[in-house]
N, C-alpha and C positions, 0 to 999 in steps of 0.2 A: 277651300276649308283652310285657313291658317291655323298655325300653331297656338296662338293668342286665343283661339276658342276653347281651347282645354285650360281649366283652372290651373294645370301643375305646369303649365309653360308660359303663363302670364308674366308679360315685363310690365315696367313702369313707364310713364310719359316719355315723349323726347328729350333729349339731353337740355335742350335750353329750359325747359319746364322742371328738370330735374335740377338745374343750376339756380334757376329761381327759387325751388323750396327747399335747396340746403340755405340758400341766403336767409330764408325766412327761418327756418330753424336755427341758423346761428344769432339771428338777432333780436329774434321774439320770444324764445323759449330758454329757459334753464336747462342746465346740464342734465337734471331728473327727468325734465319733460321728453328732453331727446332720448334718453335711455328708456324710457316708458314707450316711447314711439317705435324704436328699435326693437326691443322686447316684442311688442304688439304686431309688427310687420314680420317678424321671425315667426311669431305663433300661428298667422296666418298660412304665410308658407308651408311651415311645418305641417300644418293639418292638410292643407291639400296635397301634399305629397303623400302622406301617410293614407289618405283618404283614396287617392289615385293607384296606390300599389295595393290597397285591400280590393278596391274595386275591380283591378285588372285580375286579380286571384280569384276573387268571386265569378266573375264571368268566365275563367278558364275552367274553375269549378263547374260551373252550370253546362258549359261546352261539353267538357267530358262526359257528365252524367246522360246527356241528351244523346250524345254519339252512341253510348253504351247501350243506352234504351232503343235506339234507334236499329242498331245490331243484333240486340237479343229480339227485337220483335220482327225483323226480317228474318232471322233463323227459325223462329216458331211458325213464319208464314209458310219457309220452304219445307220444312218438317210436316205440316199437315197436308192431309189428303185433298186434292182439287179435282172437281170434274173436269174429264176431259172434253166431253161433248154434249151439247143439249138437244133433246129431242121432244119436236112440237107434235101439238095434237093431230095433224094431218100426217105424223108417220115420218117425217123430213126431218133428219140429224145432221147439227153443225158442230163443227168442232170450235172449241174454245180456246183461243191462243194462250200460250202460257205466258203471264206477266211477270212473274219471277224475276227475270233479268232487268225488268224497268224499274222494279223495286228495291234493288241492291242499293246499300249506300255507296256514295262514290267518293273520292279523294276530294274534289271540288267541293262535294256537300259539307266535308269535314273541314276543308279551309274556311270555306265561307261560315260554319257555323263559330270555329275559333276566332274569327276575325270580328264577325260582328257582335259576339258576345263579350271579347275583350275590349275592342272598342266602346262598345255599350257600359259595360264595368268601370273603363277608365272615365268616361263624361259621369256617370252617375256618382261615382267614389270620390272623384274629384271635385264635382261642384258640392258634394255634400260635406267634404272637408273643407272647402272654402267657406261654406256656411258658417259652421262650428267655428272654424278658425277666427272670422269674422266677429262672432259672438263672443267668443272668448277676448279676442283684442279690445272690442268695444268695451268690456267689463271692466278689462286691466286699465284702461285709458281714464272711464268714468269712477273708478274707485276713489280717486283723490279729488274734492270739487275745486281746489286752488289749481293744480294741474289742470284739469278741465278747460278751466277758465282761459287759462293760457295758451292751451292748445286750439280751444276753438276761435278766440282770437288773431292767432298767428295763422289758421286756417281761413279766417275771413279776408285778412289781409292778403294771404296769396293769392287768392280767388279773385280779389280787386286786380292785382297786377296779371293775372294770366287773363281777364276779360279786357284788360287795357290793352295788353299785347294783340289778342285777337282784334279789337277795334283797328289799332294802328295796320295790323295787316289786312282787314278788309277797307279800310279807306286806301292804303297803298294799291289794292287791286283795282278797286273803284277809280281811281284817277286814271288808269289804264284804261277804262270802257264805262266812263260816267256818262257819255252822250244820251245815251237811252233816258235817263233819269232826268237831265236837264230838260230834254225835249218834252217828256212827260210834264215835268213841273211848269215849263214855259206855256203848256197847254192849258192849263189851269188858271194862268194869270189873266 
């Protein structure tokens, strides 16, 4: 599992794509549009970070509650009177083993509880924060119709350039191993 799978640790694309996006930001957008996009990006990041922190806190709180409940339940089980043997109808008596040590909460169980609840809280809180931040950023970007048109146009131009780069990369890879494609095409002629 990479750190990119958690919303709090996601980074932008590679450096060449970042340079390409900055080029489009400089040439296709006005300063107010760039400020709006920067503010929207910060809002998404802030929401994801706050959501992750709240999620970890909630996960730890729930882990503490579960650990406390397990300890209380074990103490109640240990304090109750348990039968020592069972007598069958034919008069035979069998001893019942004491299961109390097997039911006792362990350090490993506590560590697992804290780990899994914290990780779950981090994931759920981070993703929820990412979604709320994205929705808030989208509202911020779409609030000005003229700015929205310029941003959409710049994004389309950026996507065209990215796809052109990808085509160039695929063609460069294909030149090294294009014999299979040519053989396939020659068979059709």
